[in-house]
N, CA, C and O of each residue as an XYZ file, in Angstrom:
292
protein
N     153.710     70.323     96.009
C     152.952     69.562     96.991
C     153.329     68.086     96.854
O     153.395     67.566     95.740
N     153.574     67.410     97.977
C     153.935     65.995     97.906
C     152.756     65.143     97.453
O     151.599     65.545     97.568
N     153.070     63.972     96.944
C     152.013     63.074     96.483
C     151.255     62.501     97.681
O     151.726     62.548     98.818
N     150.079     61.965     97.397
C     149.259     61.353     98.439
C     150.022     60.194     99.082
O     149.977     60.017    100.299
N     150.720     59.407     98.265
C     151.479     58.279     98.787
C     152.579     58.748     99.739
O     152.821     58.119    100.769
N     153.244     59.851     99.394
C     154.299     60.388    100.251
C     153.709     60.880    101.574
O     154.261     60.618    102.642
N     152.594     61.587    101.495
C     151.936     62.062    102.713
C     151.549     60.880    103.591
O     151.760     60.904    104.804
N     150.981     59.843    102.974
C     150.581     58.653    103.738
C     151.793     58.003    104.409
O     151.783     57.739    105.611
N     152.823     57.751    103.620
C     153.995     57.040    104.151
C     154.734     57.833    105.221
O     155.249     57.252    106.176
N     154.792     59.143    105.073
C     155.567     59.951    106.013
C     154.761     60.441    107.215
O     155.312     60.565    108.309
N     153.491     60.715    107.038
C     152.721     61.345    108.116
C     151.636     60.451    108.713
O     151.364     60.522    109.911
N     151.025     59.625    107.895
C     149.871     58.865    108.379
C     150.246     57.458    108.819
O     149.792     56.992    109.864
N     151.058     56.790    108.042
C     151.421     55.402    108.351
C     152.031     55.236    109.746
O     151.754     54.236    110.407
N     152.856     56.188    110.217
C     153.416     56.044    111.569
C     152.397     56.200    112.700
O     152.679     55.828    113.839
N     151.227     56.742    112.399
C     150.209     56.942    113.434
C     149.657     55.605    113.920
O     149.629     54.632    113.166
N     149.216     55.555    115.179
C     148.547     54.334    115.645
C     147.246     54.120    114.868
O     146.662     55.081    114.368
N     146.792     52.876    114.764
C     145.575     52.589    113.997
C     144.369     53.421    114.419
O     143.570     53.817    113.570
N     144.222     53.694    115.709
C     143.066     54.483    116.155
C     143.107     55.891    115.576
O     142.069     56.431    115.191
N     144.292     56.492    115.511
C     144.404     57.829    114.925
C     144.210     57.785    113.411
O     143.654     58.716    112.829
N     144.665     56.713    112.775
C     144.444     56.574    111.334
C     142.949     56.506    111.035
O     142.472     57.116    110.078
N     142.210     55.757    111.863
C     140.762     55.659    111.661
C     140.075     56.997    111.899
O     139.169     57.366    111.152
N     140.492     57.729    112.928
C     139.916     59.061    113.175
C     140.172     59.986    111.997
O     139.282     60.729    111.580
N     141.387     59.944    111.460
C     141.728     60.768    110.306
C     140.880     60.381    109.093
O     140.396     61.250    108.367
N     140.703     59.079    108.876
C     139.877     58.614    107.758
C     138.441     59.098    107.918
O     137.800     59.481    106.939
N     137.939     59.082    109.141
C     136.576     59.562    109.398
C     136.454     61.056    109.089
O     135.477     61.490    108.480
N     137.432     61.824    109.502
C     137.420     63.268    109.223
C     137.433     63.515    107.718
O     136.681     64.345    107.208
N     138.289     62.793    107.020
C     138.387     62.972    105.565
C     137.074     62.595    104.888
O     136.613     63.307    103.996
N     136.465     61.481    105.304
C     135.209     61.048    104.693
C     134.085     62.049    104.950
O     133.276     62.310    104.060
N     134.027     62.606    106.146
C     132.984     63.591    106.451
C     133.131     64.820    105.580
O     132.138     65.373    105.107
N     134.350     65.247    105.367
C     134.569     66.449    104.543
C     134.407     66.151    103.061
O     134.024     67.032    102.291
N     134.690     64.933    102.656
C     134.564     64.570    101.245
C     133.104     64.380    100.851
O     132.737     64.583     99.693
N     132.266     63.986    101.822
C     130.845     63.743    101.560
C     130.000     64.449    102.613
O     129.398     63.797    103.466
N     129.952     65.771    102.558
C     129.208     66.501    103.587
C     127.703     66.286    103.526
O     127.003     66.575    104.497
N     127.189     65.784    102.403
C     125.752     65.595    102.267
C     125.255     64.342    102.990
O     124.051     64.185    103.189
N     126.145     63.469    103.374
C     125.730     62.246    104.072
C     125.414     62.564    105.523
O     126.128     63.323    106.180
N     124.356     61.984    105.999
C     124.008     62.186    107.397
C     124.885     61.298    108.269
O     125.305     60.215    107.861
N     125.144     61.769    109.449
C     125.978     61.005    110.363
C     125.217     59.786    110.858
O     124.047     59.877    111.232
N     125.884     58.663    110.855
C     125.243     57.436    111.307
C     125.171     57.422    112.824
O     126.076     57.898    113.510
N     124.087     56.873    113.330
C     123.905     56.750    114.766
C     124.082     55.299    115.164
O     123.830     54.384    114.380
N     124.514     55.110    116.379
C     124.634     53.742    116.881
C     123.232     53.212    117.182
O     122.289     53.984    117.358
N     123.113     51.919    117.237
C     121.818     51.311    117.534
C     121.346     51.733    118.917
O     120.142     51.864    119.141
N     122.267     51.950    119.846
C     121.872     52.387    121.194
C     121.250     53.781    121.170
O     120.285     54.041    121.889
N     121.798     54.685    120.342
C     121.213     56.020    120.219
C     119.812     55.942    119.623
O     118.903     56.643    120.068
N     119.641     55.098    118.627
C     118.330     54.948    117.998
C     117.331     54.396    119.001
O     116.215     54.904    119.114
N     117.727     53.358    119.729
C     116.818     52.766    120.717
C     116.479     53.749    121.831
O     115.346     53.776    122.312
N     117.442     54.546    122.240
C     117.189     55.522    123.305
C     116.127     56.528    122.873
O     115.339     56.995    123.695
N     116.105     56.860    121.584
C     115.138     57.833    121.081
C     113.740     57.261    120.891
O     112.776     58.022    120.805
N     113.607     55.932    120.823
C     112.277     55.373    120.601
C     111.686     54.732    121.845
O     110.538     54.287    121.826
N     112.443     54.680    122.911
C     111.927     54.088    124.151
C     110.848     54.972    124.756
O     110.907     56.198    124.654
N     109.866     54.346    125.382
C     108.847     55.147    126.067
C     109.472     55.863    127.256
O     110.522     55.450    127.749
N     108.848     56.909    127.708
C     109.406     57.630    128.849
C     109.478     56.718    130.075
O     108.639     55.837    130.265
N     110.486     56.949    130.889
C     110.650     56.139    132.093
C     109.684     56.608    133.169
O     109.465     57.807    133.341
N     109.116     55.665    133.883
C     108.244     55.937    135.020
C     107.099     56.914    134.727
O     107.041     57.983    135.334
N     106.191     56.570    133.811
C     105.043     57.454    133.627
C     104.288     57.572    134.945
O     104.173     56.598    135.690
N     103.781     58.752    135.228
C     103.204     58.998    136.551
C     101.697     58.803    136.633
O     101.158     58.574    137.715
N     101.028     58.890    135.517
C      99.574     58.792    135.618
C      98.998     58.169    134.351
O      99.669     58.062    133.324
N      97.756     57.769    134.455
C      97.061     57.212    133.292
C      96.941     58.264    132.195
O      97.022     57.937    131.011
N      96.750     59.512    132.576
C      96.635     60.586    131.587
C      97.935     60.749    130.810
O      97.907     60.972    129.600
N      99.078     60.639    131.494
C     100.362     60.735    130.804
C     100.566     59.566    129.859
O     101.104     59.735    128.764
N     100.144     58.388    130.272
C     100.245     57.209    129.399
C      99.350     57.392    128.182
O      99.776     57.108    127.063
N      98.129     57.856    128.371
C      97.217     58.099    127.252
C      97.805     59.123    126.286
O      97.728     58.952    125.069
N      98.393     60.188    126.831
C      99.002     61.227    125.985
C     100.173     60.642    125.193
O     100.314     60.918    124.002
N     101.001     59.846    125.840
C     102.128     59.213    125.158
C     101.635     58.326    124.012
O     102.164     58.392    122.903
N     100.635     57.507    124.277
C     100.091     56.622    123.247
C      99.462     57.415    122.105
O      99.601     57.033    120.943
N      98.770     58.513    122.417
C      98.176     59.347    121.382
C      99.248     59.925    120.469
O      99.108     59.902    119.246
N     100.315     60.440    121.063
C     101.405     61.014    120.267
C     102.042     59.936    119.391
O     102.322     60.178    118.217
N     102.269     58.764    119.948
C     102.844     57.670    119.174
C     101.943     57.272    118.008
O     102.415     57.108    116.883
N     100.669     57.120    118.273
C      99.736     56.735    117.196
C      99.649     57.809    116.117
O      99.577     57.497    114.928
N      99.655     59.064    116.530
C      99.634     60.154    115.560
C     100.886     60.148    114.687
O     100.833     60.512    113.513
N     101.988     59.740    115.257
C     103.245     59.729    114.475
C     103.231     58.640    113.395
O     103.974     58.729    112.418
N     102.406     57.632    113.564
C     102.340     56.561    112.569
C     101.756     57.053    111.258
O     102.047     56.487    110.204
N     100.946     58.086    111.300
C     100.313     58.604    110.089
C     101.250     59.460    109.251
O     100.947     59.753    108.094
N     102.383     59.868    109.816
C     103.312     60.764    109.108
C     104.081     60.069    108.045
O     104.898     60.691    107.367
């Protein structure tokens, strides 16, 4: 089996930087499978935003109740 340096110089170094980064990401995920995948700040914000266009006061009350209940967890 060739050395890591040989593999890098012959197969990885010629790749464009974007492909090198993708390869590094794949290797890191497999080397540390216990780590959770990081989310972008936009994904996090999308998950915490209130629902768009609530239709009634009852829906708003229900949303607020669920949010307040989640604070106790």
